[in-house]
N, C-alpha and C positions, 0 to 999 in steps of 0.2 A: 473611596468614592472620589472621582476627579471632578473638578468644577469646570464649567464651560466659561470661557472668557473671550472677549472680543476687543481687539485693539483697533482704534481709528487713528490713521496717520494722515498727515497733510503737510504741505509745505508752502513756503514763500520763496522768493528769489534768494533770500539770505539765511533761511532757517527752516528746520523740519520740526514738527510737533507730533506728539502721540498721546492718546487718552485711552484708559482701560474702562471697559464696560462689562457688567455682569449679565446683560441681556442683549439679544440681537436687535430688538426694537429700539432701545436707547442708543445703541451704536449707529444704527441706520438713521435715526433722527438727527444725530449730531453730524454724521457724514453728509447728509443732504443739506443741512444748514451751512456747513463749511464750503460745500461746492457752490451754493448760492452766494456765499460771501466772497467768492473769488479765489479761494485757496486752490493750489494746484496739486495734482497727483493724490487725490483723496482716495484712500483705500480702507477696507475693513478686512482684518485678518482674524480668523477664528483660532481656537486653541489647537487645531490640527495643522495650522500653517496655511490654510487655503485663503487666498486673497481675492477680494471682490471689489468692483467699483460700486459706488452707491446706486447708480441707475440699474446696473445688472442685477444686483441683489433685490432691489425694489421690484423689478419685473418678475424675478423668480418667486418672490413671496406673494405679490398681489396681482400679477399679470400686467400686460402692457397697458399703458394709459391711452385712452382714446383722445382724439383731437379736442373734443368738448371738455374733457376733464383736465387737459393740459393747459387750456387757454387761461384760466385764472392764475395758475402758477407762473406762466410767462409774463402776464401783466404785472404781477407782484415783483418779479425779478427786474423788469424794466423800470419800475417805480423806485426801486432801492438804489 
């Protein structure tokens, strides 16, 4: 039995980071948080080697966000 794992990777100008996750939702949550925090090139890679951006994976899982749903997230990002 093979286990499914997800690697979240992100970088700054001087360093690259990566974290392992056992679930897709925890990987997506961290990737979205890292993107909001300003890290660059945030990617989620599954055990098959497929690489996804956090926003593309979110849309694939939950569908596109409408303008009304996105407004609170943008307001929080500006406040941070």
